[in-house]
C-alpha positions as CSV (number, residue, x, y, z in Angstrom):
1,X,119.3,80.5,189.7
2,X,120.9,83.6,191.2
3,X,123.5,85.3,189.1
4,X,127.1,85.0,190.1
5,X,128.3,88.3,191.6
6,X,131.6,89.2,190.0
7,X,134.1,92.0,190.8
8,X,137.2,92.9,188.7
9,X,140.2,94.1,190.6
10,X,142.2,96.2,188.1
11,X,140.6,97.9,185.2
12,X,143.5,97.8,182.8
13,X,144.3,95.8,179.6
14,X,142.8,92.5,180.8
15,X,140.5,93.8,183.6
16,X,138.4,96.1,181.4
17,X,137.9,93.3,178.8
18,X,136.9,90.8,181.5
19,X,134.5,93.4,182.9
20,X,132.9,93.8,179.5
21,X,132.7,90.1,179.0
22,X,131.1,89.5,182.4
23,X,128.5,92.1,181.6
24,X,127.5,90.2,178.5
25,X,126.8,87.0,180.4
26,X,123.1,86.5,181.5
27,X,124.2,84.3,184.4
28,X,126.6,86.9,185.9
29,X,126.4,90.3,187.4
30,X,129.3,92.8,187.2
31,X,129.2,94.4,190.7
32,X,132.1,96.7,190.1
33,X,135.8,97.3,189.1
34,X,138.8,98.9,190.8
35,X,141.4,101.4,189.9
36,X,144.2,102.8,192.0
37,X,144.6,106.1,190.2
38,X,142.2,108.6,188.6
39,X,143.2,107.8,185.0
40,X,141.2,108.0,181.8
41,X,140.2,104.3,182.2
42,X,138.6,105.2,185.6
43,X,136.7,108.0,183.9
44,X,135.5,105.7,181.0
45,X,134.4,103.0,183.5
46,X,132.2,105.5,185.4
47,X,130.9,107.0,182.1
48,X,129.9,103.4,181.1
49,X,127.9,103.1,184.3
50,X,130.3,100.7,186.0
51,X,130.6,101.1,189.8
52,X,134.2,102.1,190.6
53,X,136.0,101.1,193.8
54,X,139.4,102.5,194.8
55,X,141.9,102.2,197.7
56,X,140.6,104.0,200.8
57,X,143.7,106.2,200.9
58,X,143.0,107.5,197.3
59,X,139.3,108.4,197.6
60,X,140.2,112.0,198.0
61,X,142.3,112.0,194.8
62,X,139.4,110.6,192.8
63,X,137.0,113.2,194.4
64,X,139.4,116.0,193.3
65,X,139.5,114.6,189.8
66,X,135.7,114.7,189.7
67,X,135.4,110.9,189.4
68,X,132.6,109.4,191.4
69,X,133.5,106.3,193.4
70,X,131.1,103.7,194.8
71,X,133.4,102.8,197.7
72,X,136.7,101.2,198.6
73,X,138.3,98.0,197.3
74,X,137.5,96.4,200.6
75,X,133.8,97.4,200.1
76,X,133.8,95.6,196.7
77,X,135.4,92.5,198.2
78,X,132.5,92.3,200.6
79,X,129.9,92.4,197.9
80,X,131.0,89.7,195.4
81,X,131.0,85.9,195.2
82,X,134.2,85.9,193.1
83,X,136.9,88.4,192.2
84,X,138.8,88.3,188.9
85,X,142.1,89.7,189.9
86,X,143.8,91.6,187.0
87,X,146.2,93.6,189.0
88,X,149.9,93.7,188.0
89,X,152.0,90.6,188.8
90,X,153.4,90.3,192.4
91,X,150.2,91.7,194.1
92,X,148.7,88.2,194.2
93,X,149.7,87.2,197.7
94,X,148.4,90.5,199.2
95,X,145.0,90.2,197.5
96,X,144.7,86.4,198.0
97,X,144.9,87.0,201.8
98,X,142.1,89.6,201.5
99,X,139.9,87.3,199.5
100,X,140.6,84.4,201.8
101,X,139.6,86.6,204.9
102,X,136.4,87.6,203.2
103,X,135.5,84.0,202.2
104,X,135.2,84.8,198.5
105,X,136.8,83.1,195.5
106,X,139.6,84.6,193.4
107,X,140.9,84.2,189.9
108,X,144.4,85.4,189.1
109,X,146.2,85.9,185.8
110,X,149.2,84.5,184.1
111,X,151.5,87.2,185.6
112,X,151.3,85.3,188.9
113,X,153.1,82.1,189.6
114,X,151.3,78.7,189.5
115,X,152.2,78.2,193.1
116,X,150.0,81.1,194.3
117,X,146.9,79.0,193.7
118,X,148.2,75.5,193.0
119,X,145.6,75.3,190.2
120,X,145.9,76.8,186.7
121,X,143.1,76.9,184.2
122,X,142.4,76.4,180.5
123,X,139.0,75.6,179.3
124,X,140.2,73.3,176.5
125,X,142.7,71.3,178.6
126,X,141.5,71.1,182.2
127,X,138.2,72.8,182.8
128,X,137.2,70.4,185.6
129,X,140.4,70.9,187.7
130,X,139.1,74.3,188.9
131,X,135.6,72.9,189.8
132,X,134.6,74.4,193.1
133,X,138.1,75.6,194.1
134,X,138.5,78.9,196.0
135,X,141.5,80.1,193.9
136,X,142.6,79.4,190.4
137,X,144.9,81.1,187.8
138,X,144.1,81.6,184.2
139,X,147.4,81.1,182.3
140,X,149.1,83.7,180.2
141,X,148.1,84.6,176.6
142,X,150.9,82.6,175.0
143,X,150.3,79.6,177.3
144,X,146.5,79.8,176.5
145,X,147.3,79.8,172.8
146,X,149.6,76.8,173.0
147,X,147.1,74.8,175.1
148,X,144.3,75.5,172.7
149,X,146.0,73.5,170.0
150,X,148.5,71.2,171.8
151,X,145.9,69.8,174.2
152,X,143.7,68.8,171.2
153,X,146.7,67.2,169.4
154,X,147.7,65.3,172.5
155,X,144.2,64.0,173.1
156,X,143.8,62.9,169.5
157,X,147.3,61.7,168.5
158,X,149.5,61.7,171.7
159,X,152.4,64.2,171.5
160,X,155.9,62.8,172.0
161,X,157.5,66.2,172.2
162,X,156.9,69.8,171.1
163,X,159.2,72.7,170.2
164,X,157.9,76.3,170.2
165,X,159.5,79.5,169.0
166,X,157.6,82.6,170.0
167,X,158.0,85.9,168.2
168,X,156.4,88.2,170.7
169,X,155.2,91.8,170.7
170,X,157.4,94.3,172.6
171,X,154.5,96.1,174.3
172,X,150.7,96.3,174.2
173,X,149.3,98.9,171.9
174,X,148.4,101.3,174.7
175,X,151.7,100.9,176.5
176,X,154.8,103.0,175.7
177,X,157.0,102.1,178.7
178,X,158.7,99.2,176.9
179,X,158.4,100.1,173.3
180,X,158.4,100.5,170.5
181,X,161.9,99.1,170.0
182,X,163.9,99.1,166.8
183,X,165.4,95.7,167.4
184,X,164.9,92.0,167.8
185,X,165.7,90.8,171.3
186,X,166.1,87.1,172.1
187,X,165.2,85.7,175.5
188,X,168.6,84.2,176.4
189,X,167.4,82.6,179.6
190,X,166.4,79.2,178.2
191,X,164.1,77.4,178.0
192,X,161.6,80.3,178.4
193,X,158.8,80.1,180.9
194,X,156.1,79.5,178.2
195,X,156.8,75.7,177.9
196,X,157.1,75.4,181.7
197,X,153.7,77.2,182.1
198,X,152.1,74.8,179.7
199,X,153.3,72.0,181.9
200,X,151.5,73.6,184.9
201,X,148.4,72.2,183.1
202,X,149.9,69.3,181.1
203,X,152.7,68.2,183.3
204,X,153.4,65.0,181.2
205,X,154.1,67.0,178.1
206,X,157.7,67.2,176.8
207,X,157.8,70.8,175.6
208,X,160.6,73.3,175.1
209,X,160.2,77.0,174.2
210,X,162.2,79.9,173.0
211,X,161.2,83.6,172.5
212,X,162.2,86.7,170.6
213,X,160.9,90.1,171.4
214,X,160.2,92.2,168.2
215,X,159.2,95.7,167.3
216,X,155.4,95.3,167.1
217,X,152.5,95.8,169.4
218,X,149.9,93.8,167.6
219,X,150.2,90.1,168.4
220,X,152.5,87.2,169.1
221,X,153.4,84.5,166.5
222,X,154.1,81.0,167.6
223,X,156.0,78.6,165.3
224,X,155.2,75.1,166.6
225,X,156.9,71.8,165.7
226,X,155.3,68.7,167.2
227,X,156.3,65.1,167.0
228,X,153.2,63.0,167.2
229,X,152.7,59.5,168.5
230,X,151.4,58.3,165.1
231,X,151.5,59.4,161.5
232,X,148.6,61.5,160.4
233,X,147.8,63.6,157.3
234,X,147.8,67.4,157.0
235,X,144.1,67.2,156.2
236,X,143.4,65.3,159.5
237,X,145.1,68.1,161.5
238,X,143.2,70.7,159.5
239,X,139.9,69.0,160.3
240,X,140.8,68.8,164.0
241,X,141.6,72.5,164.2
242,X,138.5,73.4,162.2
243,X,136.3,71.8,164.8
244,X,138.0,73.4,167.8
245,X,135.7,76.0,169.5
246,X,138.4,78.8,169.9
247,X,140.7,78.1,167.0
248,X,140.2,80.1,163.8
249,X,141.7,79.0,160.6
250,X,143.0,81.8,158.4
251,X,144.8,81.7,155.0
252,X,147.4,83.8,153.3
253,X,145.5,83.0,150.1
254,X,142.6,85.1,151.5
255,X,145.0,88.0,152.1
256,X,145.7,87.3,155.7
257,X,149.5,87.2,155.5
258,X,150.4,88.8,158.8
259,X,149.2,89.8,162.2
260,X,148.1,93.2,160.8
261,X,145.5,91.4,158.6
262,X,144.4,89.2,161.5
263,X,143.7,92.4,163.5
264,X,141.9,93.9,160.5
265,X,139.7,90.8,160.4
266,X,138.8,91.4,164.1
267,X,137.8,94.9,163.2
268,X,135.7,93.7,160.3
269,X,134.0,91.2,162.5
270,X,132.9,94.1,164.7
271,X,134.5,92.7,167.8
272,X,134.5,94.7,171.1
273,X,137.8,96.6,171.2
274,X,138.8,94.9,167.9
275,X,139.6,91.8,169.9
276,X,140.5,88.4,168.4
277,X,139.6,85.9,171.1
278,X,140.5,82.9,169.0
279,X,143.9,81.5,168.2
280,X,144.4,82.0,164.5
281,X,146.2,79.2,162.7
282,X,147.3,79.6,159.1
283,X,145.7,76.7,157.3
284,X,148.2,76.9,154.4
285,X,151.0,76.9,157.0
286,X,150.1,73.5,158.4
287,X,152.3,70.7,157.2
288,X,152.8,67.1,158.3
289,X,155.9,65.2,157.4
290,X,155.8,61.7,158.6
291,X,155.0,61.9,162.3
292,X,156.1,65.6,162.6
293,X,153.7,68.5,162.4
294,X,154.6,72.1,161.7
295,X,152.3,75.1,162.0
296,X,152.1,78.8,162.8
297,X,149.5,80.5,165.0
298,X,148.8,84.0,166.1
299,X,147.9,85.1,169.6
300,X,146.1,88.3,170.4
301,X,147.7,89.0,173.8
302,X,145.0,91.4,175.0
303,X,142.1,89.1,174.5
304,X,142.6,85.4,174.1
305,X,142.4,84.9,177.9
306,X,139.1,86.7,178.2
307,X,136.7,83.8,177.4
308,X,139.0,81.6,179.7
309,X,138.3,83.9,182.6
310,X,134.5,83.6,182.0
311,X,134.7,79.8,181.9
312,X,136.9,79.7,185.0
313,X,134.2,81.7,186.9
314,X,131.6,79.0,186.0
315,X,133.9,76.1,186.9
316,X,134.9,77.6,190.2
317,X,131.3,78.3,191.1
318,X,130.2,74.9,189.8
319,X,127.5,76.5,187.7
320,X,128.0,74.7,184.3
321,X,130.0,71.9,182.7
322,X,132.9,72.7,180.4
323,X,131.4,72.2,176.9
324,X,128.2,74.1,177.9
325,X,130.1,77.0,179.4
326,X,132.4,77.3,176.4
327,X,129.4,77.4,174.0
328,X,127.6,79.9,176.2
329,X,130.7,82.2,176.4
330,X,131.4,81.9,172.7
331,X,127.8,82.9,171.8
332,X,127.8,85.9,174.2
333,X,131.2,87.2,172.8
334,X,130.3,86.5,169.2
335,X,132.9,83.8,168.6
336,X,131.2,82.2,165.6
337,X,132.2,78.6,165.5
């Protein structure tokens, strides 16, 4: 079978990680990536042997910076089967029109609205809904984290309602535009978009979310309260999460008491860019009281959507069924479950 030819539009926080993940798949070929400015990321991409494509009007800027380009963004669009669009939010409509005109498929990220594609993706909750479509959207990091656990709970026990409080990082580690901040900043527009985004995939779910921005760049923490359709034990929930392919149980008893230790664990595992692709749930922080479940989970905002993008490629290209794709992606990325 011919390899799926993949391009990545935008070589930033998400795009560079998707590009690395694509290059690790034996059924995909990374054709190239794009950058709009001659930044250090453009230089590191070329140094890594990745073909770089840029806006036609900026070719001269890259030449002056001594950065070799393989062509324009339009050239890359003409060479791929599917483009993973990791450009900043609000560029979606512009690029969707380009992909449509070229007759290629496109995956957008959670910064775009669900209405751009009409289909949103999560491998755990709805892998099949993106099967063969031209455009899909991988939901945001927080939404991905919630879906990884809530979809399992709903399938197994039926969720009556869910309440989520997200303590979210102020900025990514490499971003100084919005942080660090010496403050806690509540999102006063309620409910926040996170619960609404979960409903783009699980529209039947009664979920409400709140969020607080805090002075960290490491990860998000989600405090989740779920009323289940039946009474279960804490041990049953632990067993369910233990079997989930992209959920990692951690314990404060093992010294993992904060997001700092979760990231240290990712480093010790030798992960690319120290990424934690799994959602980390504190096993000793899971508690069931009657029909109400309480738990905490940590979301690495830079990386949990990366395996989702890989699975979405396979679903859209109809190359592999969900469980097979998840297992293949996990093996390639070293997600040991």
